[in-house]
Phi, psi and omega in degrees: 000142182242151174219150177276169180294348175276008178073009177277127177283139186253125176286146180281350183269359183256158178278167179298324179292318179293328179279359180059039177265122183239176178297130181095351178294142180256128182242151177240147180258121183244157176287152177098163181282156179277150177292145176284177183297331182260015182241159176234146179258112184243156173241148178217158182211150179284141184301334180275357182236049183284075176225139179297139182099351180264003184287152172245149183254151178207143177250125184228153175287137185289351178275351180292147175282164179299323180296317178290327176297317178297318179299318179296320180291320178296320178296318180293324182277351181072033180255147179291131183284339183271003182282339180097103180222162170211166183257141171235141180276134180290134178266182186288346176272009184058046176230155179294119182266220182290147178285147175274100189273336183277075187290338180267358178273153180278162178298326181291318180297327181272005178057041175277127188247163175299138181102344179294145180245135181240152179248123176278113186247139181288144179108137180279152176285147178292159177300162181299134182087004179241160176243142173251110189245130173285136182247127175246156177251129178266113181222081183299142181288326175259082190291149182283156181241033179282181178297345182258013179216147177287154177271351182265048176047070179295341178298325177295320179294322179295314182294323177297318178296322180297310187286331184267347182251336185212105181287348182278351181283134183243127180266136175269109186294339182268001180217186180259030186239146173230129177282133184256295183184184172254147174231152176250132182214147181291146177294340180271356180288152180271169176298326176297318178297321179298315180297319178297321178292322179295325181296339180277349179293150186304315183298313184282331175295323179292335180283347178067045180286121187285328183205164180299338181290353178264015179233138169253136179245122179244155163275156183241122179239113181053045178060031173229145178299131182253253183269136176272123181273128180228182182063087186299340184278347181288149181271165179301323180295330179293331179273003178055045177282139179232191184289342180262006180284135176239136183246150177231135185249130178245110178289145180241161179263345174223154182293151184218131176229101181269136176275172181292342180258005180270132176250124183267121182237146174261109185260127180240124178266128182289148176279120184304131176078001181231155179269060178204174184233154169289160176307142185290159181234135178282129178231122175267117185246120179279118185254020181297333180263008179127142180250068184254165180295319180293322179292320179293319179297320177295318180298315181290322177299315178297319181295323181270003181057047180232162175284147181300324182291342182257016183239134173232134186234159179206152176262141181262134176249100186295333180295324181254355184055047181230155179247137177242108180302141178255108183261137178262009179286136177233141181294153180292133180248130181294148180296331181286336180269157178292137181299129183285135178284135182294138181287143179277140178289347178281353175258190180294147001263006187270321181050052185293134182212174179302138176088357180292149179264128178246120176272142183232132175243133173270106186294344177288333185241338186241115181249022179293151185280337183221187184251004185292143177248174179298323178299320179295317180299318180295316181295318181292324177295321177295319177298319180297317180295320178295320180294319178294322178297320178294321179295320179295318179294321179294319180294323178295320178293321180294327179293329181283339181279126180286123181295136180281146178289141182285134180290150179290142181277139177237142180293147181234126179252132179243125181246125181250126179283161179261120181244110179227000000 
């Protein structure tokens, strides 16, 4: 069997022109027979062994369905077929990409070509019209003391319920998340139906959640809370949920019904004279009249029972462990000029969204110059050390690379024609 340097396997039934072999093309000779015109040469790898060089090759007829293709790969890999598996196509980052959901379609119909790599992933695909969604539990270690959370550390109660009721739940020690399980739900189901189904899970049943209004549902992006799902009557398809969607559930102590114009913020009041904050408080802010800095400052001042002039606020960026002060100062506008419209905090540079942390300083008691806490200083120092470690590793790799000799420069003449 022969293959080109582009890793494409060449069938013996095609002409050189059809194989796009030209003068100067480099070919390699491989063991095994070449695929026929109606066959495809595929590679596959087990999802737990995602390392280059671990792939296995197989030649299959392009008329086979995806399900039969999976069966052949499982047989070649020596894996039990009744355990429940599905195929995912390898993406360009050498990671498991989207699942191949059309199990009854043929390889030809799905335009699967020779050279494609598939990942055998554990778990069966949901029935047609259903979604299989991973569910995580949000249980922060520094639990909030707002009207929607107990002051007696409910996170401890949640974790106790998790560990004593379901041994399959896995806690992420570096975050405030615990993985619970996967659920299957129809794409036509509403958010209310999703909450009711979640309430039947062992972990949430042990918490004694009285109604769906005591649950917040978030999307999870890179193990961070993403979009907050609201409006219980909307269907899963309205939220554009797909096979790669991950959900996170936050239990509440009081029922909550957020409207489309409500913005949920975590407000933290700084401890006067110390580099730390009191536990955060959930604040629902209606932005129907504008999402401006002055309006947010007024909202937080009212919530903290303080004067607007004695309040200073900032947004926290957890990725960088930095605070960005939110100023309500606006430049003077001449009467002759059109009054400038106030900038929305949902745009640059704040990009305010649900779940953002807002730091608050009481200027009557707190005269610190910034909003940084001891936790931020420790995190930034850790980031600096990691960055230096990466630079050292990169420099070491560059030293091992032999520098290439510079090519000699040759003069270049450019002639431009006259077009009139």
